[in-house]
N, C-alpha and C positions, 0 to 999 in steps of 0.2 A: 504494500500500500504506500502510495506517495504522500507522506505527511506534509509536504510543502503545499499541497492543494488547500483551497479554502474549506472550512468545516462543512459547508453545505454540499460541496462536491463529494467529500469523503462519506458523508451520510447518504447521499444519493447513490453512490456506488455500492455501499453496504446493503441498502434496502433492495436495490436492483438485483444484486447477486442472490439475496435471499429469495426473491420472487422467482428468478430463473432456476434456482436449485430446488424450488418447491417448498420452501419453508412456509410461504403463504400461497395457498391455492387460488385458482381463478374463482372469483366471487366472494372470497374471504375478506373480512374487514381488517385493515391494518390497525396497530395500536393507535390510540388517540394521540393528538399533538402533545398534550400534557404528559402522557406516559413516555413518549419519545424524548421529550425534554429531560425528564428525570433519568431515563436510561443512558442518554448520551451526554448529559451535562451541557446541553446547547440552549441558546435562547430560542424563544418561540418563532421569531422571524427566520432563524436559520432552518428550523424544521419545515416551516411553510415554504421556503424557497426550494428546498430539496424535493418536497412533495409536488410542488408545481412543475418542476423539471421532469419528474417521473410521469406526471400526468400528460405533459407535452409529448413524451415518448410513447404514450398509449399503454403504459404498463398498469396504471391505476386510474380511477376516476373518482371525482368528488360527488357525493350525494348529499343533498341539502339536509342538514340537521342529523346526519347519520355518520359522517366521516368519510374516509378514503377506502375504496375497495379495489382489489386486484382484478384487472381485466385481461391480463396476459394469459394466453392459452398456448402452452409450448407445442402440443401436438398439432394445433390448428394453424398457428402463424409462424412459429420460430424455425421455419425450414425454408431454404430457397425454393423458388418455383421449380418444378421438376424439369431437369435437363438430363437426357440420357448420357450425354457426354459434351464436353466443351469443344466446339468446332474450331477449326483453324481459322486464322484471319482471312477475310475475303472482302471483295468489293461490295458496295451497297447498291441495291436496286429498290428504290421506294415504289410501292404498289400504286396503281392508278386509283385505288380506293382512297388512299390518303389525299390525293389531289382532289378527288371528288368531294370529300368531306370538307376540305378547306375552302373550296369554291362555294360551298353552301353555308359558310360561316357557322359550322355546327359542332365545333370541337367540344363545346360545353353546354349544349342545349339540345334537347330532344325535339323541340319544335322551333327551329330557327326562323321559320316564316311567320310565326305568330307575333303579331304586333299588339302588345297589351298596353302600350303607353307607359311602361315602367320607366321611371326616372331613377337611375342608380343613386343610392343614398350618398350624400356628400358631394355630388357633382354640381349642384347649384352653387354651393359656396366655392368650390374649385373654379368654376367658370367666372365667378365674381373676382377672384384673386387674379386669374389670367387676364380678365378684362382691364382691371386696374393697372396691371403691368404693361399692357398694350398702350393704354392712354399715357403712360409715363415715358414712352419712347421719345417723344418730342423731336421727330425728324431724324433719328439715328438709324432709320431703316436700311440705309445703304451700307452699313458696316456689318461685317461678319462677327459672330460671337467668337470667343476664344475657342480654339480647337478642342481643348479638354472640357469645355463647358463652362457655364456660369459659376464663378467662384462661390457665390452665396449658396447656390443649390448644392454644390459639392461639399461645402462646409456642413450644411444641414444633413446630408446623407452620411457624412463621416460621423456626425454626432449620433445618428440613429444606429449605425454599425457599432459605435463605441458601447452602446447599451448592451450589445451582444458579444462583448469581449474583445473587439478589434481595437488595436492601439494605433492605427494609422491616422492620417489627416487628409485634408482636402486635396493636397498635391498628389495623392495616390489614387484619386478617383477621376475617371473619365466618363463623361456623359455620352450615351449612345441613343439610338432610336428604338431601343427595346432589348430585352434579354437575349432574343434570338440573334440580334446583331452583335451583342457582346460575346456570345459563344462563338459566332462566326469569326470575329476578329481574333479571338483567342486561338482558335484552331488554325486560322490562316497564319498567325504569327509563329506558333510553336511547331507546326507540322509542315512537311513537304509532301508532294504527291506520292502516293504509295505507302506512306507511313501507316502504322497500325494504331488504332484508338480503341481503348476498352470502354464499354458502356454497360449500363445496368440492363438486365433482362428478366422481367419486362421493364421497359424504360421509356423515356420520352421520344416519341417518333420524330419530333422536329430535329433532334440530333442526327438521326439517320439521314434525314433529308440533307443536312449540311455536309455530312460525310460523303454522300453521293456527289454533291455539287463540287466538293473540293478534291474528289478522286482519292479519298482515303479509304483504308481498309478497316473493317470493324471486327472486334472480337467481343462476344457477349459473355458477361459475367453473371452467374446465377445470383438472384436477388430475392431476399426475404421480404414478404409483404409487411412485416412488422419492424425489422431492424435494418433493412436496406441491403446494399451490396455485400456479398459474401467475401470478406477480406481474405480468408484462407484460400478460396478459389482464385482470387486475384493474384495472390502470392505465387500460386502454382503457375498461373499464366505468365507472370513476369519472369519466372525462372525458365520458361520454355520458349517464349517469343520475345522479340524486341518491340516493346510497346512504347510509343512516344508520349501519349497523353491518355488521361482517364477522365471521362465526363461523369459527374455524380451529382445526385440531388440528396443531400444529407437530411433535409428538413421537409417532411410531408411530401415525399416524392410522388410524382405521378407514375403509375396509375393507382397505387394502393394506399398512399399516405404514410409510408414508412418513415421512421426517424432513426438515423444511425446513432448507436450508443457512442459515448465519448471514447471508450476503449478502442472501438473499431476506427473511429476518426483518427486517434493517435497512431494506431498501427498503419493506417493508410498513408499518413504523412511520413512515417518511418520508411515505408516501402518506396515512396517517391524519392527519398534521399538515397536509398540503396540502389535504385534502378534508374536514376536520372530521369524521373518521370514528372511531367507537368500535370497537375490536377486542376481541372476546370470545374468549379463549384457553381452549379445552377441553383440559386437560392430564391427562386421566384415565389415560393409559397410560404416562406417562413412566417411572415407577418399574419397569416390567417389563423395561427394556432390559438385556440380559445382557452386552453389550459396552461399556456405558457409559450414563450418564444425561445426555441433552442439557440444556443450560441452559434455563431458562424463557424464553419470549418476553418476559415481564414484566421480566426482568433487563435488557433493552435499552430499556425504557420510562422516559424521563426527564420526561415531561409528563403522566403519569397517563391515557394513552389506552388502555391495555391493562387489561381486566378479566379477571383470572386465575380460572379455575374448575376445581375438581378434587374428588376424593373418594377414599375407600379401598375402594369397593365392588368395583372390578375387580381389585385386587391382594390384598385381604384377605378380604372377605365381602360379598356383595350384600345380606345381611340386616342389615348394620350400619347402612345408611342414614345415613351421616355424611359430609358434604362441607364445602367452604368456598369462599368467594369473596373476592378482594382487588380492590376496586372502583375503585381509582385515584381520579380526580377525582369519580367518582360514588359513592364508598363510603358517604357519609352518606345519600344518597338510597336506595341499595340497602338499607342497614340499616333505614331507615324503612319501605321496602316490605316487608321481611321481617316487621316488627312487625304489619303489616296481614294477613299470611297465615299466619304461624307465630310466635307470641309468643316461644317458647323451645324449645330442644332438650333431650333427656334429660340431666340433670346427671351422673348416675352413669355413664352410658355414655361421656360425654366424659371424665370423670375416669379411667375405666378405660383408655381408649385413650391418654390422656396418659401414664399409668404404663407402658403397653405400649411406647410409643415411647421414653420417657425411660430405661427400664431396658435398652434394647438389644434387646428381643424382636422388635420390628418389623424392625430391620436384619437380624437373624439369619433371620427368616422370609423376607425378600426375597431373601437369598442363595440359600436353598434353592429358592424359587419360580422365580428366573431360570434356575437350572440345569435345573429340571424343564421349564420352558416351552421352553427351547432343544431339549432332547431330544425333546419332543412335537412341536415344529415340524419337526425333522428327520425324524421318523417319518412325519408327514403328507406332507412333500415326497417321501419315498421311495415312499409309496403312490401319489401322483399321478404320479410319473415312470413308473410301470408302466401308466398308461392308454394304450391303443393310439391314441386320438385325439390330434391335435395341440393340446395345451393350453399356455397360458402361465400361469405362477404367479409371484407375488411370493415373496421370501425375506427377510422382515423380520427385523431384529435386536432386535425387541421387539414389544409388543402381544400380542394373543390370537388373531389370525386371519391367514390368507392369502387373497388374491384370486385366483380361478381364472377364466381366460377360455377358453371352449370355442369351437369353430368357429362362425361366424356363424349357421348354420342352426339351432343349438340354442336352444330356448326353455325356460329354467329354470322359468318359471311353470308350464308343462305338466308338468314333472318334479315340482313341488311336491305336487300333489294325489295323484299316483301313489305318491310316497314316503310321504305322510301315511297312506295306506291300510295301509302296512306299519309304522306307528309311528315313522317317520323324519321329522324336520322339518329342512328346509334353509332357507337364507336367500338367496333369489334376488336377482340384481343389480339388478333394477328398484327395489327398496326404497331404494337409495342415490342416487336421483335423483327429482325431482318431475316429470320429463319423459319417463318411460317409456323411459329409456336402459338400457344394460347388460343387456339381456334374455338374453344368452348367457353371463352371468357368475354366479358364486356366491362368497359369502364362507363359508369353512369354518374353523371354530374349532379351535385346538389347546389350549384351556384345560383340557381334561380328559385323563386318561390314555387311551391307546389300548388299552383292554381288548378282549376278544373281541367283545363286543356292538357297541361303537363301530366297531371295525375292519370287522365284517360290514356295518354300516350304511353305511360309506364305500364299501366294495366294491359294495354294492347301488346306491348313487347313481351310481357310474361305469357300472354295467351299464345303468341306466335312461337315462343320457345317450347311451350308444352305441346303444341299441335302445329308443327311447321308445315 
């Protein structure tokens, strides 16, 4: 045990190990906060911080007036998704299905053509902040913004990241047009054509699209729907093949909402040092966590091997198209690469977002968003629990979607075209791998309220699965 760590982390590790070892079973109540204070000689706030971090990992949950209960099920979640064997690195070929879903703007909505007049919470105030910034330009429209982005916004982002353990400053942040561009710039900087990149499986299909575009090879690493990338499997891969970069989502990863434990994060960075590996951290969902926000992977990086990528599109507005990258040892090269593809970002949009964050509107928006997401997740899980088929689902503590596994005979690609005929767009599991895996799975979003139309769409999907 590393006694140099803060007390809350030591306590977090001890309780987590007890849960994994079966000291407390799924559904069992943990000792009360007062009891834990007495047992460990810690202040109440220390105990609460440790429990919040465990809840963010999905290991426990808080029940009003009842305490904290274990939600971790070793047999159900703590195994990588099944892979017969790890395939050799290969070129990527993204399916036409992915392109079809993207053209329908349907990545996170079963009914993308449904116009309900919804106004995303917080957008009105954001628009006001951007409008005020635009009015303050006073004839400066013919000047480009700084290539790295607005200094004030970069400062605000650095302060947000500091709350999650990062010790950098604004000079280490570069504004981009979104997380996808951040990852693109990172890959373009650290990799050359033909290089091998390790990705999670199942993992974010947008990364596969970028690898195809850059003519890079992919190797898929088995990934637990609870604890993320299998670091032992990655170690075996690194010993066998020359891998240049690893793209990973440590916090509420798509498609299942997994959270990588701190021990695995530490080992990942150690492997990066051993094998001269660039780690690209896709951190786009972290702020959605309603039980707590995990520290960044970047916060454990002391040699600049982690390239941190994120944006506001998933938590605030997809129309905002504003992200950032903290490039570590490659930051100057990434900034130069941005200059060749996008000289500058919109100045007044950045200044409006800076004000939105600085004046506390973003924090207030996030509090409401997290409450709403948890409610919508619970409603989705309740619907899925009524399915007569034997299904397995994740129950993430953040993110925007759950991963649903149907019996093996189900092929969700077949369901896709039938649902599409009825104006319903699903996201089949095959999209989350470059090797035609997970054909009996779906990612289902809870990003939108379960109004009558979306509820009927979900009911219809379950009908089609039962009787394709």
